[in-house]
C-alpha positions in Angstrom: -18.8 -22.9 -43.4 -17.9 -19.3 -44.4 -14.3 -19.9 -44.3 -14.8 -22.8 -46.4 -15.3 -20.8 -49.3 -11.5 -20.1 -49.7 -11.0 -23.6 -50.5 -13.8 -23.7 -53.3 -12.5 -20.3 -54.5 -8.9 -21.8 -54.7 -10.2 -25.3 -56.1 -11.9 -23.2 -59.2 -8.8 -21.1 -59.9 -6.6 -24.0 -59.7 -8.4 -26.8 -61.2 -10.3 -25.3 -64.1 -13.6 -27.1 -64.9 -13.8 -28.5 -61.4 -17.4 -29.2 -60.2 -17.8 -28.9 -56.3 -20.8 -30.2 -54.4 -20.8 -29.9 -50.5 -22.2 -32.3 -48.2 -23.2 -30.5 -45.2 -26.3 -29.8 -42.8 -29.3 -28.4 -44.1 -29.0 -25.2 -42.2 -25.9 -24.2 -44.2 -27.6 -24.4 -47.4 -28.7 -20.6 -47.5 -24.8 -19.9 -47.0 -23.8 -22.4 -49.6 -26.2 -21.0 -52.1 -24.6 -17.5 -51.8 -21.3 -19.2 -52.9 -21.0 -19.2 -56.8 -18.3 -21.7 -56.6 -20.6 -24.4 -55.1 -22.5 -26.3 -57.7 -24.9 -28.2 -55.4 -25.4 -28.4 -51.6 -26.2 -32.1 -50.7 -28.0 -32.3 -47.4 -26.4 -34.3 -44.4 -29.5 -35.5 -42.7 -27.5 -36.4 -39.4 -27.6 -34.7 -36.1 -24.5 -33.0 -34.9 -22.6 -35.3 -32.7 -24.8 -38.6 -33.7 -22.6 -41.6 -35.3 -25.6 -42.6 -37.3 -23.9 -45.8 -38.7 -26.5 -47.2 -41.1 -27.8 -43.8 -42.2 -24.3 -42.6 -43.2 -23.7 -46.3 -44.8 -27.0 -45.8 -47.0 -26.1 -42.3 -47.7 -22.5 -43.5 -48.7 -24.2 -45.6 -51.3 -26.2 -42.9 -53.0 -23.2 -40.4 -53.0 -20.9 -43.5 -54.8 -23.4 -42.9 -57.7 -22.1 -39.5 -58.5 -18.8 -40.9 -59.1 -16.6 -38.3 -57.5 -13.1 -38.0 -58.0 -12.1 -36.8 -54.5 -13.5 -35.9 -51.2 -11.8 -33.2 -48.9 -13.0 -33.4 -45.4 -12.6 -30.3 -43.5 -13.7 -31.7 -39.9 -11.3 -33.9 -38.2 -13.7 -36.3 -36.9 -14.0 -40.1 -37.4 -17.4 -39.9 -38.2 -16.9 -37.4 -41.1 -15.0 -39.7 -43.1 -17.4 -42.6 -42.8 -19.7 -41.4 -45.8 -16.8 -40.7 -48.3 -15.5 -44.3 -47.3 -18.8 -46.0 -47.8 -18.9 -43.8 -51.1 -16.0 -45.6 -52.5 -14.5 -42.2 -53.5 -11.1 -42.9 -54.9 -9.2 -40.0 -53.3 -10.3 -39.1 -49.9 -8.1 -36.3 -48.2 -7.9 -34.7 -44.7 -6.0 -34.3 -41.8 -4.9 -37.0 -39.4 -7.2 -37.3 -36.5 -9.8 -39.6 -34.4 -8.3 -42.8 -35.9 -9.2 -42.1 -39.4 -6.4 -44.5 -40.8 -8.2 -46.5 -43.5 -11.0 -44.4 -43.9 -8.8 -41.8 -45.7 -6.3 -42.7 -48.2 -4.8 -39.3 -48.6 -3.9 -38.8 -45.0 -1.8 -35.3 -44.0 0.0 -34.6 -41.0 -1.0 -31.0 -39.7 2.2 -28.7 -38.7 0.2 -26.4 -36.7 2.8 -23.6 -36.6 3.2 -23.6 -40.5 -0.4 -23.4 -40.8 -1.7 -21.2 -37.7 -5.0 -20.3 -39.5 -8.3 -22.4 -39.8 -8.9 -21.2 -43.5 -4.8 -22.0 -44.2 -5.7 -25.7 -43.3 -8.7 -25.8 -45.4 -7.0 -24.4 -48.4 -3.7 -26.7 -47.9 -5.9 -29.8 -48.4 -6.7 -28.8 -51.8 -2.6 -28.7 -52.3 -0.5 -31.7 -53.0 1.1 -32.7 -49.6 4.2 -30.5 -48.7 3.3 -27.8 -51.2 4.2 -24.4 -49.6 1.0 -22.6 -49.2 0.7 -19.3 -51.1 -0.5 -16.3 -49.7 -3.0 -14.2 -49.9 -5.6 -16.9 -49.9 -8.8 -16.4 -51.7 -11.3 -14.7 -49.1 -14.8 -15.5 -48.6 -17.1 -13.5 -50.8 -20.8 -14.2 -50.3 -23.2 -13.0 -52.9 -26.2 -11.4 -51.3 -29.6 -12.0 -52.7 -30.2 -8.3 -53.7 -34.1 -8.6 -54.2 -34.5 -10.5 -51.0 -32.4 -7.6 -49.2 -34.6 -5.0 -50.6 -37.7 -7.1 -49.6 -36.2 -7.5 -45.9 -35.6 -3.8 -46.0 -39.3 -3.1 -46.6 -40.3 -6.1 -44.1 -38.2 -4.6 -41.2 -38.9 -0.8 -42.0 -35.4 0.2 -42.3 -34.8 3.9 -43.5 -32.8 5.4 -45.6 -30.2 6.2 -42.8 -27.0 4.3 -42.7 -27.5 1.2 -40.6 -25.1 -0.2 -38.0 -25.9 -4.0 -37.2 -24.9 -5.5 -33.9 -24.4 -8.8 -34.0 -23.6 -9.4 -29.9 -24.3 -13.3 -29.6 -22.1 -15.9 -29.6 -23.3 -19.7 -29.5 -19.8 -20.9 -28.3 -20.1 -19.5 -24.7 -20.4 -16.2 -22.5 -16.8 -15.5 -22.5 -16.8 -14.5 -26.1 -19.7 -11.8 -25.7 -19.1 -8.1 -25.2 -21.0 -6.8 -22.2 -24.7 -5.7 -23.2 -24.2 -2.2 -21.3 -21.0 -1.4 -23.8 -23.1 -2.7 -26.7 -25.9 -0.3 -25.6 -23.7 2.6 -25.2 -22.2 2.2 -28.5 -25.4 1.9 -30.0 -26.7 5.2 -28.3 -23.4 6.7 -29.7 -24.3 5.8 -33.2 -28.1 6.5 -32.7 -27.3 10.5 -31.6 -25.3 10.7 -34.8 -28.4 9.8 -36.8 -27.6 6.3 -37.6 -30.1 3.5 -37.3 -29.2 0.4 -35.2 -30.0 -3.3 -35.6 -29.4 -6.2 -33.3 -28.7 -9.4 -35.2 -29.0 -12.9 -33.8 -30.8 -16.4 -33.1 -33.5 -16.7 -30.9 -31.0 -18.1 -28.2 -29.7 -14.1 -28.4 -33.0 -12.4 -27.7 -32.6 -12.0 -23.9 -29.0 -10.4 -24.5 -30.5 -8.1 -27.2 -33.7 -7.2 -25.3 -31.3 -6.2 -22.5 -29.0 -4.2 -25.2 -32.1 -2.3 -26.6 -33.8 -1.5 -23.2 -30.6 0.1 -22.1 -30.3 1.7 -25.6 -33.9 3.2 -25.0 -35.5 1.1 -27.3 -34.4 2.7 -30.4 -32.8 0.0 -32.0 -34.5 -2.7 -34.4 -34.3 -6.2 -32.4 -34.2 -8.8 -35.5 -33.3 -11.8 -33.1 -35.3 -14.5 -33.8 -37.2 -13.0 -36.8 -35.0 -13.6 -39.7 -34.1 -16.9 -41.1 -30.5 -17.4 -42.1 -31.2 -16.6 -45.8 -32.8 -13.4 -44.4 -29.9 -12.5 -41.8 -27.5 -12.8 -44.3 -29.3 -10.6 -46.9 -30.4 -7.8 -44.5 -26.9 -7.9 -42.9 -25.6 -6.7 -46.6 -27.5 -3.5 -46.0 -25.2 -2.6 -43.3 -23.0 0.4 -43.4 -20.9 -1.2 -40.7 -21.3 -4.3 -38.3 -19.8 -4.8 -34.9 -19.6 -8.3 -33.5 -18.2 -10.8 -31.5 -16.1 -13.4 -32.6 -19.1 -15.3 -34.2 -20.4 -17.0 -37.3 -22.2 -13.4 -38.1 -19.0 -11.8 -38.0 -17.7 -14.3 -40.7 -20.6 -13.8 -42.9 -20.6 -9.8 -42.5 -16.7 -9.9 -43.3 -17.6 -11.9 -46.4 -20.2 -9.7 -47.7 -17.0 -6.9 -47.8 -19.2 -4.8 -45.0 -16.7 -2.8 -42.8 -16.5 -5.1 -39.8 -15.2 -4.5 -36.4 -14.7 -7.7 -34.2 -14.1 -7.8 -30.7 -11.8 -10.5 -29.3 -11.4 -11.7 -25.7 -11.5 -15.3 -25.0 -10.6 -16.2 -28.5 -8.3 -15.0 -31.0 -7.8 -13.4 -34.3 -4.6 -15.4 -35.0 -6.9 -18.6 -35.6 -10.1 -17.2 -37.1 -9.8 -13.7 -38.0 -12.4 -12.0 -40.1 -11.0 -12.6 -43.7 -11.8 -9.2 -45.4 -9.8 -6.2 -45.9 -12.5 -4.1 -45.3 -12.5 -5.6 -41.6 -10.7 -4.8 -38.4 -10.7 -6.0 -34.8 -9.5 -5.0 -31.3 -8.4 -7.5 -28.7 -7.7 -7.9 -25.0 -4.2 -7.5 -24.0 -4.5 -8.9 -20.4 -2.3 -12.0 -19.7 -5.1 -14.4 -19.4 -6.5 -13.9 -22.9 -7.1 -15.7 -25.1 -8.2 -18.6 -22.9 -10.6 -20.1 -25.3 -12.9 -21.1 -22.6 -16.9 -21.1 -23.0 -17.2 -19.0 -19.7 -14.5 -17.1 -18.1 -12.5 -19.6 -15.8 -11.7 -16.6 -13.2 -14.9 -15.3 -12.9 -13.9 -11.7 -13.9 -14.4 -11.5 -17.7 -11.9 -8.7 -17.9 -10.7 -9.7 -21.3 -14.2 -7.9 -22.5 -15.4 -5.9 -19.6 -12.0 -3.6 -20.0 -12.6 -2.9 -23.8 -14.8 0.3 -23.5 -17.3 1.6 -25.7 -15.3 4.3 -26.3 -12.5 2.4 -27.7 -14.9 0.5 -30.2 -16.7 3.7 -31.3 -13.2 5.4 -32.0 -11.7 2.3 -33.7 -14.9 2.1 -35.9 -14.9 5.5 -36.8 -11.2 5.0 -37.8 -12.3 2.1 -39.9 -15.2 3.8 -41.6 -12.7 6.9 -42.7 -10.0 4.2 -43.9 -13.0 2.8 -46.3 -13.8 6.2 -47.7 -10.6 6.7 -49.0 -10.0 3.5 -50.7 
């Protein structure tokens, strides 16, 4: 969802006066609300993975009344193409995938080598077929709600000390998680320098974050499960630095232009890097990385275990030093 903002920014720059509505699940509304390019977020009231044939047909009829000129589909699934088809939108653009012939009438064939990044594939759909994508692409830039951010500062008892935000979760699976003891050691390194450290994540990350905090002497502010997505975005905007796994919160932090260091092991920055000049990453160099598996298929998880807290601390210090000279 965050990376899709590059497409919206490109559309606004290349098509003056364009109006952009985004049809997406209700959970994404706080993200879309912080994208000034989006005119309206339309709720997709269908569970992830569900076909919902009748509901998609009815929603398509509602969408038809809005008289859109074009629908750009970012998912490659068959079901994602149904609503624009039922809405009879004149131009329905997307990559070939899951038997969408007929549902899409502006069907593109993806050259993965020419467009290795997900964000490139999004933006390319706004161009005429065969056009060469011009770099650099517009990066995501979320606009935090300053008043809500200040309210979160008060509600969570954040001090005036610099805030290090740690995002140790990863919904995709355990293979993407840097070990808990490593996050705890990193937290202690910055706590000893007078920083405050907060742990961000959903309720699903509560166990992991509790273990990190316990190992760090319970000196971190554990926000897992205590924030709505809107609060998480606005509270992250208060951070002086973020360290994260390859995750949604990482992309949010980068889009907020916070100095962000991302740890890659099972996945790769060659596909979904942080899209910010104020971000950096550290990656495993072992032979089996990246494997893109949810859990380590070899059982050793070396790609993450062998990245030490000392390495991450040193690289984050270098990143913050570069930001001070900009």
